[in-house]
C-alpha positions as CSV (number, residue, x, y, z in Angstrom):
1,M,-11.0,12.5,-2.6
2,I,-12.0,9.1,-3.9
3,F,-9.7,6.2,-3.0
4,A,-9.9,3.5,-5.6
5,S,-10.4,0.7,-3.1
6,N,-12.9,-0.8,-0.7
7,N,-10.2,-2.4,1.4
8,A,-11.0,-1.1,4.9
9,H,-7.5,-1.8,6.3
10,K,-5.8,0.2,3.5
11,L,-8.3,3.0,3.8
12,E,-7.7,3.3,7.6
13,E,-3.9,3.2,7.2
14,L,-3.9,5.9,4.4
15,Q,-6.3,8.1,6.3
16,R,-4.1,7.8,9.4
17,A,-1.0,8.6,7.3
18,I,-2.5,11.6,5.5
19,G,-4.4,12.9,8.6
20,S,-7.2,15.4,8.3
21,K,-5.7,17.3,5.4
22,V,-7.6,15.2,2.9
23,D,-10.9,13.4,3.5
24,I,-10.6,10.0,1.8
25,I,-13.8,8.1,0.7
26,S,-13.9,4.5,-0.5
27,L,-15.4,3.4,-3.8
28,S,-18.6,2.2,-2.1
29,A,-19.0,5.5,-0.3
30,S,-18.7,7.3,-3.6
31,G,-21.4,5.1,-5.1
32,I,-19.1,3.1,-7.4
33,E,-19.4,-0.6,-7.3
34,V,-16.7,-2.2,-9.4
35,D,-14.0,-4.9,-9.1
36,I,-10.9,-3.6,-10.9
37,P,-8.4,-6.3,-12.1
38,E,-4.7,-5.9,-11.4
39,P,-3.2,-7.7,-14.4
40,Y,0.2,-6.0,-14.7
41,D,3.6,-7.0,-13.6
42,S,4.4,-3.7,-11.9
43,L,2.8,-1.9,-8.9
44,K,2.9,1.3,-10.9
45,E,0.8,-0.1,-13.8
46,N,-1.7,-1.7,-11.5
47,A,-2.1,1.6,-9.5
48,Q,-2.5,3.5,-12.7
49,T,-5.2,1.2,-14.1
50,K,-7.2,1.5,-10.9
51,A,-7.0,5.3,-10.8
52,C,-7.8,5.7,-14.5
53,T,-10.8,3.4,-14.2
54,I,-12.3,5.3,-11.2
55,H,-11.5,8.7,-12.8
56,K,-13.6,7.6,-15.8
57,L,-16.4,6.0,-13.9
58,S,-16.7,9.0,-11.6
59,G,-17.1,11.4,-14.5
60,G,-13.6,12.9,-14.1
61,E,-13.4,13.3,-10.3
62,N,-10.0,13.7,-8.7
63,C,-9.0,10.3,-7.2
64,F,-6.1,8.2,-6.3
65,S,-5.2,4.5,-6.0
66,E,-2.4,2.5,-4.5
67,D,-0.8,-0.9,-5.1
68,T,1.4,-2.5,-2.5
69,G,3.7,-5.5,-2.7
70,L,6.0,-7.4,-0.5
71,E,9.3,-8.0,-2.2
72,V,11.5,-10.8,-0.8
73,D,15.1,-10.9,-1.8
74,A,15.6,-14.7,-1.6
75,L,12.5,-15.2,-3.8
76,G,13.7,-12.8,-6.5
77,G,11.2,-10.1,-5.5
78,E,8.2,-12.4,-5.1
79,P,5.4,-12.2,-4.2
80,G,5.6,-8.6,-5.4
81,V,2.5,-7.5,-7.3
82,R,0.9,-10.9,-6.5
83,S,1.2,-10.4,-2.8
84,A,-2.5,-10.4,-2.1
85,R,-3.2,-13.6,-4.0
86,Y,0.1,-15.3,-3.4
87,A,-1.5,-18.5,-2.3
88,G,-4.3,-18.3,-4.8
89,E,-8.1,-17.7,-4.6
90,P,-10.0,-17.0,-2.4
91,V,-7.6,-14.5,-0.8
92,S,-6.4,-15.7,2.6
93,Y,-3.8,-13.8,4.7
94,A,-3.1,-17.0,6.7
95,N,-2.5,-19.1,3.5
96,N,-0.3,-16.4,2.0
97,N,1.8,-16.3,5.2
98,R,2.1,-20.1,5.3
99,K,3.2,-20.2,1.6
100,L,5.8,-17.5,2.2
101,L,7.2,-19.3,5.2
102,G,7.4,-22.5,3.2
103,A,9.2,-20.8,0.4
104,L,11.8,-19.4,2.8
105,A,12.1,-22.6,4.9
106,D,15.7,-23.3,4.0
107,S,16.8,-19.7,3.4
108,T,19.1,-17.7,5.7
109,N,18.4,-14.5,3.7
110,R,15.3,-13.0,5.2
111,R,15.6,-9.5,3.7
112,A,12.4,-8.0,2.3
113,R,10.7,-4.7,1.7
114,F,7.2,-3.4,1.4
115,V,6.6,-1.0,-1.5
116,T,3.6,1.2,-2.0
117,V,2.9,3.1,-5.2
118,I,0.2,5.7,-5.3
119,C,-1.3,7.0,-8.5
120,L,-3.1,10.4,-8.2
121,I,-5.2,11.8,-10.9
122,L,-5.7,15.5,-10.2
123,D,-7.3,17.9,-12.7
124,D,-6.9,15.1,-15.4
125,R,-3.2,14.7,-14.9
126,E,-1.4,11.7,-13.4
127,Y,1.2,11.7,-10.7
128,F,3.0,8.9,-8.9
129,F,4.4,8.6,-5.4
130,E,6.3,5.8,-3.7
131,G,7.0,4.6,-0.2
132,C,9.3,1.8,0.8
133,T,10.0,0.0,4.2
134,D,12.9,-2.4,4.4
135,G,13.0,-5.2,6.9
136,Q,13.1,-8.9,7.3
137,I,10.8,-11.9,7.3
138,L,10.5,-13.7,10.7
139,R,10.6,-17.4,11.0
140,T,7.3,-17.6,12.9
141,P,4.3,-15.2,12.9
142,A,4.3,-12.7,15.8
143,G,1.4,-10.5,16.9
144,D,-2.3,-10.4,15.9
145,A,-2.8,-6.8,14.8
146,G,-2.6,-5.4,11.3
147,F,-3.3,-7.5,8.2
148,G,-1.6,-9.3,5.4
149,Y,2.0,-10.2,6.0
150,D,2.2,-8.0,9.1
151,P,2.8,-10.9,11.5
152,L,5.9,-11.9,9.5
153,F,7.5,-8.6,8.7
154,M,9.8,-6.8,11.1
155,P,10.9,-3.4,9.8
156,D,14.5,-2.2,10.2
157,G,15.0,-0.3,13.4
158,S,12.4,-2.3,15.3
159,D,12.5,-5.6,17.2
160,R,8.8,-6.3,16.7
161,S,6.7,-7.3,13.7
162,F,4.1,-4.9,12.2
163,A,1.4,-7.1,13.8
164,E,2.9,-6.5,17.3
165,M,2.5,-2.7,16.9
166,N,-0.4,-0.5,17.5
167,P,-1.5,1.7,14.5
168,E,0.4,4.7,15.7
169,E,3.6,2.7,16.1
170,K,3.3,1.0,12.7
171,N,2.7,4.4,11.1
172,I,6.2,5.4,12.1
173,Y,7.7,2.8,9.8
174,S,4.8,2.4,7.3
175,H,5.4,2.3,3.6
176,R,1.9,3.7,3.1
177,R,2.7,6.6,5.4
178,K,5.8,7.4,3.3
179,A,3.8,7.3,0.1
180,G,1.0,9.3,1.7
181,D,3.5,11.9,3.0
182,A,4.8,12.3,-0.6
183,L,1.2,12.7,-1.8
184,I,0.3,15.3,0.8
185,S,3.5,17.3,0.1
186,F,2.6,17.4,-3.5
187,L,-1.0,18.4,-2.8
188,K,0.3,21.3,-0.7
189,T,2.2,22.7,-3.6
190,Q,-1.0,22.7,-5.6
191,T,-3.0,24.6,-2.9
192,D,-0.5,26.7,-1.0
193,P,0.8,29.8,-2.9
194,K,3.9,29.9,-0.6
195,A,4.7,26.3,-1.4
196,N,4.3,26.9,-5.1
197,A,6.6,29.9,-4.9
198,Q,9.3,27.7,-3.2
199,N,9.1,25.0,-5.8
């Protein structure tokens, strides 16, 4: 199934979350070269736009997309849909992290959450799935694994940042895994007669 992204980190995380049940291929692997804008103020709308664009360009192939945002309570939900470009262009994880720490410098409220929304287009119909991981923003970066805000985000139930975890450990808490689980559960109902009978 085509994943409407060329982000290698996201591809790896989603493939790990979904496992071998679905073989995910990137845009470039499917022969599609396009940069899809994300102009909307909601993760759902941005994910929908990406999936619809690839569905059209691929000639109606089944596909899915995702959009993920970091929502920080003390910042009114920012950076949210603008998480990837929080510090402006060109995209820089280090600059985004510095800006976030600066914005929270005087705040004692460090609560935040990662939210992932997946839009699936299957047989010309749209479906949405969401995964959320609550946690807090650390005062200094910790760890050098992962990507994005991982060095600053410590999920509830852990005493380490995402960037201090190996991929398997991060997958236990991952918002992408939760959204991917919901996607797979749905796909099973479309291909498993027993699952269909139970739903």
